[in-house]
C-alpha positions as CSV (number, residue, x, y, z in Angstrom):
1,X,-41.3,-112.2,-46.8
2,X,-40.0,-110.8,-50.1
3,X,-39.8,-107.1,-50.3
4,X,-40.9,-105.0,-53.3
5,X,-39.2,-101.8,-52.0
6,X,-36.7,-100.9,-54.7
7,X,-34.3,-99.3,-52.2
8,X,-34.4,-102.5,-50.0
9,X,-33.8,-104.7,-53.0
10,X,-30.6,-102.9,-53.8
11,X,-29.6,-102.8,-50.1
12,X,-30.1,-106.6,-50.0
13,X,-27.9,-107.1,-53.1
14,X,-25.2,-105.0,-51.5
15,X,-25.4,-107.0,-48.3
16,X,-25.1,-110.2,-50.3
17,X,-21.9,-108.9,-51.9
18,X,-20.6,-107.9,-48.4
19,X,-21.3,-111.4,-47.1
20,X,-19.7,-113.0,-50.1
21,X,-16.6,-110.8,-49.6
22,X,-16.4,-111.7,-46.0
23,X,-17.0,-115.5,-46.5
24,X,-14.4,-115.7,-49.3
25,X,-11.7,-113.6,-47.7
26,X,-8.5,-115.6,-48.0
27,X,-6.4,-116.1,-44.9
28,X,-3.8,-118.5,-43.6
29,X,-4.1,-121.7,-45.6
30,X,-7.6,-120.8,-46.9
31,X,-7.6,-119.6,-50.5
32,X,-11.1,-118.1,-50.1
33,X,-12.9,-120.2,-52.6
34,X,-13.1,-123.9,-52.5
35,X,-11.7,-124.5,-56.0
36,X,-10.9,-123.0,-59.4
37,X,-14.2,-124.3,-60.7
38,X,-16.0,-122.4,-57.9
39,X,-14.2,-119.3,-59.0
40,X,-15.6,-119.9,-62.5
41,X,-19.1,-120.2,-61.2
42,X,-18.7,-117.1,-59.1
43,X,-17.4,-115.1,-62.1
44,X,-20.4,-116.3,-64.1
45,X,-22.8,-115.1,-61.4
46,X,-21.0,-111.8,-61.0
47,X,-21.1,-111.3,-64.8
48,X,-24.8,-111.8,-64.7
49,X,-25.2,-109.3,-61.8
50,X,-23.2,-106.6,-63.6
51,X,-24.9,-107.2,-67.0
52,X,-28.2,-106.2,-65.3
53,X,-26.9,-102.9,-63.9
54,X,-27.2,-100.8,-67.2
55,X,-30.9,-101.4,-67.3
56,X,-31.2,-100.4,-63.6
57,X,-29.3,-97.1,-64.3
58,X,-31.4,-96.4,-67.4
59,X,-34.7,-97.0,-65.5
60,X,-33.6,-94.6,-62.7
61,X,-32.9,-91.9,-65.3
62,X,-36.3,-92.6,-66.9
63,X,-38.0,-92.3,-63.5
64,X,-36.3,-89.0,-62.7
65,X,-37.3,-87.6,-66.1
66,X,-40.9,-88.8,-65.7
67,X,-41.2,-87.2,-62.2
68,X,-39.7,-84.0,-63.6
69,X,-42.2,-83.9,-66.5
70,X,-45.0,-84.2,-64.1
71,X,-43.7,-81.3,-62.1
72,X,-43.0,-83.5,-59.0
73,X,-39.3,-82.6,-58.5
74,X,-37.8,-79.7,-56.5
75,X,-34.2,-78.7,-55.9
76,X,-32.6,-77.1,-52.8
77,X,-30.4,-75.0,-55.2
78,X,-30.2,-74.7,-59.0
79,X,-33.0,-76.1,-61.0
80,X,-34.4,-79.6,-61.0
81,X,-33.6,-79.8,-64.7
82,X,-29.9,-79.1,-64.0
83,X,-29.7,-81.8,-61.4
84,X,-31.6,-84.4,-63.5
85,X,-29.4,-83.6,-66.5
86,X,-26.3,-84.1,-64.4
87,X,-27.6,-87.3,-62.9
88,X,-28.6,-88.5,-66.4
89,X,-25.1,-87.9,-67.7
90,X,-23.6,-89.7,-64.8
91,X,-26.0,-92.6,-65.1
92,X,-25.2,-92.9,-68.8
93,X,-21.5,-93.0,-67.9
94,X,-22.2,-95.7,-65.3
95,X,-24.0,-97.8,-67.9
96,X,-20.9,-97.6,-70.1
97,X,-18.7,-98.6,-67.2
98,X,-21.0,-101.5,-66.2
99,X,-20.9,-102.8,-69.8
100,X,-17.1,-102.6,-69.8
101,X,-16.9,-104.3,-66.4
102,X,-19.3,-107.0,-67.6
103,X,-17.1,-107.6,-70.6
104,X,-14.0,-107.9,-68.5
105,X,-15.7,-110.3,-66.1
106,X,-16.9,-112.3,-69.0
107,X,-13.3,-112.6,-70.3
108,X,-12.2,-113.7,-66.8
109,X,-15.1,-116.2,-66.7
110,X,-14.1,-117.6,-70.1
111,X,-10.5,-117.8,-69.0
112,X,-11.4,-119.9,-66.0
113,X,-13.7,-122.3,-67.9
114,X,-11.0,-124.9,-68.6
115,X,-9.7,-125.0,-65.0
116,X,-10.3,-128.0,-62.9
117,X,-9.3,-128.9,-59.3
118,X,-6.8,-131.6,-58.3
119,X,-6.5,-131.1,-54.6
120,X,-8.8,-132.1,-51.7
121,X,-12.0,-130.2,-51.4
122,X,-13.2,-128.6,-48.2
123,X,-16.7,-127.4,-47.5
124,X,-17.5,-123.9,-46.5
125,X,-18.2,-124.0,-42.8
126,X,-19.4,-121.5,-40.2
127,X,-15.7,-120.9,-39.3
128,X,-15.3,-119.4,-42.8
129,X,-17.8,-116.7,-42.1
């Protein structure tokens, strides 16, 4: 069953990255990824993932502001407006960092585009996990 819970969706994405990191961890004679072309495809997918984050951050900020306008936000200390402003500033900064990260990943993706593989290919196995 597919969840519609926003928190669980982000947790699932984080878990997918954790599994990727575990599965592709290099060790011994294993380089972590099957080939340079696989690295190219992974970089393309990561670029897409990161390119989508600025919208997520913007929407979180919009939601906080909407709840605040409706009077549905409280704060344990200070005022809700202070905390929402601080979160908004941090989220705007995160948007900028995500755009910079996406641009760097896009450069890495482009740099790996011409790479091919000349050695034997191995399949990912349960032993890789």
